[in-house]
N, C-alpha and C positions, 0 to 999 in steps of 0.2 A: 449569462450562462454559468451554471455551477454544477458541481458533481453532487449527485443525490446521496441520500443515506445508504442506498444499496451499494454503490461503488465504494464509499468510504468504509462501511462496515466490512465489506468483502476484503479490502486491502488490510484493514486492521486485524481481522481474523486470520488472514494468511500470514501476517508477521508473527502473530502469537503462535500459530501452528509451527511455522518454520523455526522459531527460536526455541521450541520445546520438543521437537520431534526426535532429537537425539536420545531422549529418555524413553522412547517408544511411541506407539500410536497416541494421538492427542484426542481427547473427547470433546465433543461440541459443548457438553455441559460445563466443562472446565473453561473453555473459551468464553462461553456465555457469562459465566460468573466473573472471570477476570476482566472482561471488556465491557460488561454491562450491556450485553446485546441479547435480545430475546432468543431463546433456544429454538423456537419454531421458525424464526426468521433465519437463523444460521442453518437450519436443516434445509430450507429452500435454497439458500445461497450455495451450500456445499453440494447439493444435488446438481446444480448447474456447473460448479467447478469440477465435479467428478465426470460429468458428461463431456466436458472439454479436456479431460485427462490432465488436469492440473493437480488434483488430489486423487488419492485412492483410499478406499475404506478397508478396514480390517475388522472382521466380525468376531463375535464371541467375547469371552471374558478377557479383559485387557485390551479390547478393541478400541477403535477410534479412527482417526484419519492421519495419513502421511502425505507428504508431497509425492506426486507421481513423477516428477522430474527434479533435477538438481536446482537449487535455489538460484543459481546464476543463469539458468535457462528459462526462468519465469519472470516476465516483466509485469509492471503495473498495468500496461495496456492489455496483456493477456487476461489478467484477473477481471478488469473492468468489462472487457468485451464478453467474457464468459458469463457474467451475471446480467448480461443484456443492458448494460448501462450505455445509453447513447452518448457518443462523443461528437456532438453536432451543434454548432453555434448558429447554423442557418435556420431560418423559419420554415424552410421547405423540405428539410430532410435531404438536401442535395439534389432535389428534382428540378431545380431552377424554375419553379412555378410560384414563387413567393409573392409576387405582386400582380394580382388579377390574371393569374395563369401565365405570367411572364416572369422573366428573371428580374429581380430587383437590382437597384443601382449598387447596393452594398454586398451583393452575393459573393463576389470574388474575395472581398475582405474577410467574410465569415468562413468561406471555404478554405482560405489560406490559414486562418486561425485553427480550423479543424486539423489540417495537416500538421501544423506546428505542435498542437496539443498531443496528437497521436505520436509524433516523432519523439517528443519529450517523454511521454509516459512509456513508450517502448524502449527508451534508453535507460530507464530506472529498473534495476533488477530487484527481486525479492531479497537476494543476498545483500545488496547495498543497503536496503532498508533495515534488515536485521542487524547488520554491522553498525548502523547509525544508532541503534538502541543500546549497543554496548559502549560505544565511544563517548557519550556524554559523561559517564562516570569517570572514564579515563581522562577526558579533557578537564573535568572539574578537579581531579587530583593534581594534574599538572598545573592548573591555575593556582590552586592552594599552595603548592610548592613554590611557585614563582613569587606569590604574594609574601609567603613566609621569608623567603630569601631577601626580598626587597625590604621588608620590615627589619630584618636583622641587619642589613646593610645600612639602613637609616639610623638605627640605634648605634651601630658601631661608629658611624661618622659623627654622630652627635656627641658621643663620649670622647672621641679623639680630639 
C-alpha cells in the first residue's frame, strides 16, 4: 500500500500555499513552477480542495487561492480525503468480500492498519508541516554553532 501521486502532490501544494498565503492569494501557476507539478493537475486537485472547503479562490487581478480554514484546523487526512485518495490497505475496500466473496484471514490486520494510518494522518496538521519547513534551517544553524564551539574547545584544549 502506498500513497499515490495525487495525495502527495495535494499535500505538497497545500504546504506551498500555506507557507506563502501571508503575501496574498497564491497562484496555481506559482505552485506548479515551484513544485514542478502540472498546472492542469493542480487545477483538478484544487477544484476538489475547494469543494471540500479547504481552500477558497480569489478571482481577478492578484487572485489565486487561500486557505479556507486556519492551518491548525486542516489535517493531512482532510487533504488526502478531499482529493479522493483512498486510505485503504484491504483488497476489498472494507466490504469484507476479499476472498471468494468472504472475509479473508488477514482482513482485520489491514482494516486495523487503515485505522492507524487515518489516525496518524489526522493528527498531522498543515501548520505542523509548514513549521517543519522553517525548522530545518534553524536546526542547521544550531548544529553549526555547536560544531563551531566544539572545534574551538578542541583547539583551546590542544593549545593548553
